[in-house]
Steps between C-alpha positions, in 0.01 A plus 500: 500500500635840402504805723534861386502774765298816455692821556313742726596864458611677818298754693631793701348412837662159556724432804868551429645182650767352274572129462803362313439468128683169459518169681872429513677186627699592806300823529470663841128574515484292818778709659427844354294647791776411749769637270303820447483555875872429525610761244227765507649725768840497327359608162536875471644496148463254213406133500716268286406147394760364255354146479144611434322176407148523641588811702302396809679736737469794259125449469460459875722794596370736227797740507471846348829459309648173376758356262386153391721281285560145383718314250180356347429749220153363425401538865601867509331564164180349637497730801572797272216406263255472790618833638468679167215312325310290754166537319644357178674220689178410682291499184746271324522269800123470516492364145744217573305177569629242747525136404791264451489548123486879528773508761753321282405713199555820699816362658638438152409846370749785462307830510689805375338785693578580864133498602445167328810351662384624840156340459668172400737519799213556744294224339783248527576601859139440599447175307839322509578234759589664831535844340854395412717695258746274320672531164664230291845541345345667195335761722148358466255481790456127575288466816207256453133589527376538857131421456251499783415845633800671343354777282568874452144583609613690813709739290194593294292613795423868546796713612756220547728617219406863567621479860826340389550766232432775752765373741753437222457858374753620759747216436812500285499164317833371370630189327834462677738291703461553874844648572467843330152537652612425856789743450246785470365453853613723783387680812129454571450243224379142543624211284329162489680218317336165428723320248412177325633198688426136565644309795674164475627393839868445435773742397576375150136432418393843620743683274447274199122508520484878521766589245255561214260694725720717720865399500733491797689797357165683485442414866834650593434811291163543673648471848762765421245730335268468800782578741603808298143629492473453876817707549350776284201516735248272330292245689552171313307174530605184313298180471716202418554126510530327836854375462811547712703622201248781447495585871877547494464776239311722748699499827399864568124447453224422744378156394152346515399145405156484337298185437223455246330227301606464138206539261659371179371143495192347343405304813474670843679210670809581291516861620777487756602754764795709380722743689641830377738758635408866538794735546437850637771762448414800714708809421515581872702181543722549195819539705492160662 
């Protein structure tokens, strides 16, 4: 059975609450309210999120000034298209039916326009298995169809895209590596870093398994960039893999261990409890 959402145009009297636009594996929607409380009092300048992904903390915190970046060009283009042309994106999305046959046809398409690419990106995010984003060696999206209740219907409801566009209007969106973005942060700024990582519980396996996602050299660059930003007066928070090698990169940081249930599994009984590190680099403690 096919499903096609109906796009409802926004009104001007709707509540202004903002939910994340994307469902992103490893996203911090579950942690965002706590993180927002942690950083809010320290944010007197600009908010930086150089591993944007689903942007859960940005949408929860709702800063007045932000620099949002990611190495995923299509992700940044999607946010920009929603910010600049959310009505067109919503109308296109509403005409994209959901079925296994339609999913694979849309997955195999290569739209040329930015608005069309954004609608495709949002469609795939909402209908692919687990909301995963994965490319093959040729650069093609290759996540299988999710089925079930996975549809883009929520995005086509009144004001959803409008609220996102309104919040993004004050954001500087950039396709970039994290290091030059973190280097911009200074006194009164807040930086939240949530790099891509997967944990394998032994030293060699950890490094090997993550090398294509976020290499060990990248981990070391991030730790140094975070430390430099802290010394310039920025309040820096880094989510990372729960592994002793990672912990050793942040000897100057306050360290928390967070536990959550992994959601990327077809059967609930296969969703194991995973641990993550959260490193807090407070500029008031930068001399230690």
